[in-house]
C-alpha positions as CSV (number, residue, x, y, z in Angstrom):
1,M,-19.6,7.7,9.9
2,L,-23.3,7.1,9.9
3,E,-23.5,8.2,6.3
4,I,-20.8,5.6,5.4
5,V,-22.5,2.7,7.3
6,T,-25.8,2.6,5.5
7,Q,-28.5,0.1,5.7
8,K,-27.5,-1.4,2.3
9,L,-23.9,-1.7,3.5
10,I,-25.1,-3.6,6.6
11,Y,-27.1,-6.0,4.4
12,I,-24.1,-6.7,2.1
13,A,-21.9,-7.2,5.2
14,L,-24.4,-9.8,6.5
15,F,-24.2,-11.6,3.1
16,I,-20.4,-11.6,3.3
17,F,-20.6,-12.7,7.0
18,I,-22.7,-15.7,5.9
19,I,-20.5,-16.6,3.0
20,H,-17.3,-16.7,5.1
21,S,-19.1,-18.6,7.9
22,I,-20.2,-21.3,5.5
23,E,-16.8,-21.6,3.8
24,T,-15.1,-21.9,7.2
25,L,-17.7,-24.5,8.4
26,A,-17.0,-26.5,5.2
27,Y,-13.9,-27.8,6.9
28,A,-16.1,-29.5,9.4
29,V,-17.6,-31.7,6.6
30,R,-14.2,-33.4,6.0
31,L,-13.7,-33.9,9.7
32,S,-17.2,-35.4,10.0
33,G,-16.7,-37.6,6.9
34,A,-13.5,-39.0,8.4
35,R,-15.2,-39.4,11.8
36,V,-18.0,-41.6,10.4
37,R,-15.8,-43.1,7.6
38,M,-18.0,-41.9,4.8
39,I,-15.8,-39.5,2.7
40,A,-17.8,-39.8,-0.5
41,S,-21.1,-38.8,1.2
42,A,-19.2,-36.0,3.0
43,L,-17.9,-34.7,-0.3
44,S,-21.5,-34.5,-1.6
45,L,-22.5,-32.4,1.5
46,F,-19.4,-30.3,1.1
47,N,-20.4,-29.5,-2.5
48,I,-23.8,-28.4,-1.4
49,M,-22.3,-26.0,1.1
50,V,-19.9,-24.6,-1.5
51,M,-22.8,-24.1,-3.9
52,F,-24.8,-22.1,-1.4
53,S,-21.7,-20.0,-0.6
54,R,-21.0,-19.3,-4.3
55,L,-24.7,-18.4,-4.8
56,A,-24.7,-16.0,-1.9
57,N,-21.5,-14.5,-3.3
58,M,-23.1,-13.9,-6.7
59,M,-26.2,-12.4,-5.1
60,Q,-24.2,-9.8,-3.1
61,Q,-22.0,-8.6,-6.0
62,P,-24.6,-6.4,-7.8
63,F,-25.4,-4.7,-4.5
64,T,-21.7,-4.2,-3.7
65,G,-21.3,-2.6,-7.1
66,S,-24.2,-0.2,-6.4
67,L,-22.1,1.3,-3.5
68,I,-19.8,2.8,-6.2
69,D,-22.8,4.3,-8.0
70,N,-24.1,5.8,-4.7
71,A,-20.8,7.3,-3.6
72,P,-20.5,11.1,-3.3
73,S,-18.6,12.6,-6.2
74,H,-16.3,14.9,-4.1
75,N,-14.5,12.1,-2.1
76,A,-15.6,8.9,-3.8
77,Q,-12.4,7.0,-3.4
78,E,-12.0,7.6,0.4
79,F,-15.8,7.0,0.9
80,V,-15.8,3.7,-1.0
81,E,-12.5,2.5,0.6
82,T,-14.0,2.9,4.1
83,Q,-17.1,1.0,3.1
84,F,-15.2,-1.8,1.4
85,R,-12.8,-2.1,4.4
86,F,-16.0,-2.5,6.5
87,L,-17.0,-5.4,4.2
88,I,-13.6,-7.0,4.5
89,G,-14.0,-6.8,8.3
90,A,-17.3,-8.6,8.0
91,S,-15.5,-11.5,6.3
92,T,-13.1,-11.7,9.3
93,V,-16.0,-11.7,11.8
94,G,-17.8,-14.4,9.7
95,T,-14.7,-16.6,9.6
96,A,-14.3,-16.2,13.4
97,F,-17.9,-17.1,13.9
98,G,-17.5,-20.2,11.8
99,I,-14.4,-21.2,13.9
100,L,-16.5,-20.9,17.1
101,L,-19.2,-23.2,15.6
102,L,-16.7,-25.7,14.2
103,P,-17.0,-28.4,17.0
104,T,-20.8,-28.1,16.9
105,F,-21.0,-28.6,13.2
106,V,-18.6,-31.5,13.2
107,A,-21.2,-33.3,15.4
108,L,-24.2,-32.1,13.3
109,F,-22.5,-32.9,10.0
110,S,-21.6,-36.4,11.2
111,R,-25.3,-37.1,11.7
112,A,-26.3,-35.3,8.5
113,I,-23.9,-37.6,6.5
114,I,-25.3,-40.7,8.1
115,H,-28.9,-39.4,7.3
116,L,-27.9,-38.7,3.7
117,S,-26.7,-42.3,3.4
118,K,-30.0,-43.6,4.9
119,E,-32.0,-41.4,2.5
120,K,-30.1,-43.0,-0.4
121,G,-28.5,-39.7,-1.4
122,S,-31.8,-37.8,-1.6
123,V,-30.9,-34.1,-0.6
124,P,-34.6,-32.9,-0.4
125,S,-35.3,-35.8,2.0
126,L,-32.2,-34.9,4.0
127,F,-33.3,-31.2,4.2
128,K,-36.8,-32.2,5.3
129,R,-35.3,-34.2,8.1
130,L,-32.7,-31.6,9.1
131,F,-35.1,-28.7,9.3
132,S,-37.7,-30.7,11.4
133,L,-38.4,-29.4,14.8
134,Q,-37.1,-32.6,16.4
135,Y,-33.8,-32.4,14.7
136,I,-33.3,-28.7,15.5
137,K,-34.0,-29.4,19.2
138,R,-31.5,-32.3,19.1
139,G,-29.0,-30.0,17.3
140,I,-29.1,-27.5,20.0
141,T,-28.0,-30.1,22.5
142,H,-24.8,-30.6,20.5
143,F,-23.8,-27.0,20.8
144,S,-20.2,-26.6,22.1
145,L,-17.4,-24.1,21.8
146,P,-13.8,-25.0,20.8
147,R,-11.7,-26.2,23.7
148,F,-7.9,-26.4,24.3
149,S,-8.2,-30.2,24.1
150,Y,-8.6,-29.7,20.3
151,L,-4.9,-28.7,20.3
152,K,-3.9,-31.9,22.2
153,D,-0.6,-33.3,20.9
154,T,-0.1,-30.4,18.5
155,K,3.5,-29.5,17.9
156,V,4.8,-26.5,16.0
157,K,7.1,-28.6,13.9
158,D,4.1,-30.7,12.7
159,I,2.4,-27.6,11.2
160,P,2.9,-27.5,7.4
161,V,3.9,-23.8,7.3
162,R,3.9,-23.7,3.4
163,L,0.3,-25.0,3.3
164,F,-0.7,-22.5,6.1
165,L,0.8,-19.5,4.2
166,I,-0.6,-20.6,0.8
167,N,-4.1,-20.9,2.2
168,M,-3.7,-17.5,3.9
169,I,-2.7,-15.8,0.7
170,I,-5.4,-17.5,-1.4
171,T,-8.0,-16.5,1.2
172,A,-6.8,-12.9,1.1
173,I,-7.0,-12.8,-2.7
174,Y,-10.4,-14.4,-2.8
175,T,-11.7,-11.9,-0.1
176,I,-10.7,-8.8,-2.0
177,G,-11.2,-10.1,-5.6
178,V,-14.5,-8.3,-6.3
179,L,-13.8,-5.3,-4.0
180,S,-10.4,-4.5,-5.5
181,A,-11.8,-4.8,-9.1
182,L,-14.7,-2.4,-8.2
183,Y,-12.3,0.1,-6.5
184,A,-10.0,-0.1,-9.6
185,A,-13.0,1.1,-11.6
186,L,-12.8,4.3,-9.5
187,L,-9.1,4.7,-10.1
188,T,-9.5,4.3,-13.9
189,P,-13.0,5.5,-14.8
190,E,-12.2,5.4,-18.5
191,L,-11.6,1.6,-18.1
192,A,-14.2,0.9,-15.5
193,S,-16.0,-1.9,-17.3
194,T,-12.7,-3.8,-18.0
195,A,-11.6,-3.4,-14.4
196,I,-14.9,-4.7,-13.0
197,M,-14.9,-7.7,-15.2
198,A,-11.4,-8.6,-13.9
199,S,-13.0,-9.7,-10.6
200,G,-14.1,-13.0,-12.2
201,L,-10.6,-13.7,-13.4
202,I,-9.1,-13.0,-9.9
203,N,-11.6,-15.2,-8.0
204,G,-11.2,-17.9,-10.7
205,M,-7.5,-17.9,-10.2
206,A,-7.8,-18.0,-6.4
207,T,-10.2,-21.0,-6.7
208,I,-7.9,-22.8,-9.1
209,L,-4.9,-22.3,-6.7
210,L,-7.1,-23.5,-3.8
211,V,-8.1,-26.7,-5.7
212,I,-4.5,-27.4,-6.8
213,F,-2.5,-26.6,-3.7
214,V,-4.8,-26.9,-0.6
215,D,-7.8,-29.1,-1.1
216,P,-6.0,-32.3,-2.3
217,K,-3.6,-32.3,0.7
218,V,-6.5,-32.0,3.2
219,S,-8.6,-34.6,1.3
220,V,-5.7,-37.1,1.3
221,M,-5.3,-36.7,5.0
222,A,-9.0,-37.4,5.5
223,D,-8.7,-40.5,3.3
224,D,-5.7,-41.7,5.3
225,V,-7.9,-41.5,8.5
226,V,-10.6,-43.6,6.9
227,N,-8.1,-46.1,5.6
228,Q,-6.4,-46.2,9.1
229,R,-3.1,-44.9,7.7
230,G,-3.6,-41.6,9.5
231,N,-4.7,-40.2,12.9
232,Y,-8.0,-38.4,13.4
233,Q,-6.5,-36.0,15.9
234,T,-3.8,-35.0,13.3
235,L,-6.6,-34.2,10.8
236,K,-8.4,-32.2,13.4
237,N,-5.3,-30.2,14.1
238,I,-4.7,-29.6,10.4
239,S,-8.3,-28.4,10.0
240,L,-7.9,-26.0,12.9
241,M,-4.7,-24.7,11.4
242,M,-6.5,-24.2,8.0
243,V,-9.4,-22.2,9.5
244,T,-6.9,-20.1,11.4
245,S,-5.0,-19.4,8.2
246,R,-8.3,-18.4,6.7
247,L,-8.9,-16.0,9.5
248,L,-5.5,-14.5,9.1
249,G,-6.1,-14.3,5.4
250,T,-9.1,-12.1,5.8
251,L,-6.9,-9.8,7.9
252,L,-4.2,-9.9,5.3
253,A,-6.9,-8.8,2.8
254,Q,-7.0,-5.4,4.4
255,L,-3.3,-4.9,3.3
256,F,-3.9,-6.4,-0.1
257,F,-7.0,-4.4,-0.9
258,I,-5.5,-1.1,-2.3
259,P,-2.4,-2.6,-3.9
260,G,-4.7,-5.2,-5.5
261,A,-6.9,-2.4,-6.9
262,K,-3.9,-0.5,-8.2
263,Y,-2.5,-3.6,-9.9
264,I,-5.9,-4.3,-11.6
265,A,-6.0,-0.6,-12.7
266,W,-2.5,-1.0,-14.2
267,F,-3.2,-4.3,-15.8
268,T,-6.4,-3.1,-17.6
269,Q,-4.4,-0.7,-19.8
270,F,-2.8,-3.7,-21.5
271,I,-6.2,-5.3,-22.2
272,V,-7.8,-2.4,-24.0
């Protein structure tokens, strides 16, 4: 087991942990925007978070690929599968960590959005203020864990089940996109390059599905709150539902991982 959990694997898992924490906390930005009634500024902050998340994802991919190169030849598939399942587990832990910090970051992002407006949209000035010792001390005082009061007035019939399931499946696909493509390279070594390049297609499709089916619905709900056509508590409940579906999606990724790799391996034969 110690041979499987290497120092490099732990570093990659940390990257994935950070990526999924950031993407989970991105839901706090919409809540904060609706709270202070500044959706456009909130969207700008949201895009910054997504950019950092995508950058971290790009940085970890070559290191994840090197796990294939360093795998022992006699049981490469079993060895790499165990390592990759460890990384999928890191995405689950990162999402859970993001959920725990959600109330804290709703408060912090609310202040950040107001400061961004005061700084006339200057992101460098915002970062200078955010990372000042005074702001960090003030941020610590806002630390709070989720409470059952967050679920106040939540009814099962009000939960959009279709949206919940779609977000869960999209999260699962996004979580295993790169890993399944790399594992498919082991299943079809003669088509390894084709299989690996398929990861971009999978993640791209998952992102498109997210933008089409999930993001617009949550954004409209946030707009309704600002325009006093909706309830902030309802938006909060929906946001909690969405991060929960993300968490379940990372667990579902464990089931999708091998079938996804086999599908990619099967599909690559029609490309070449």
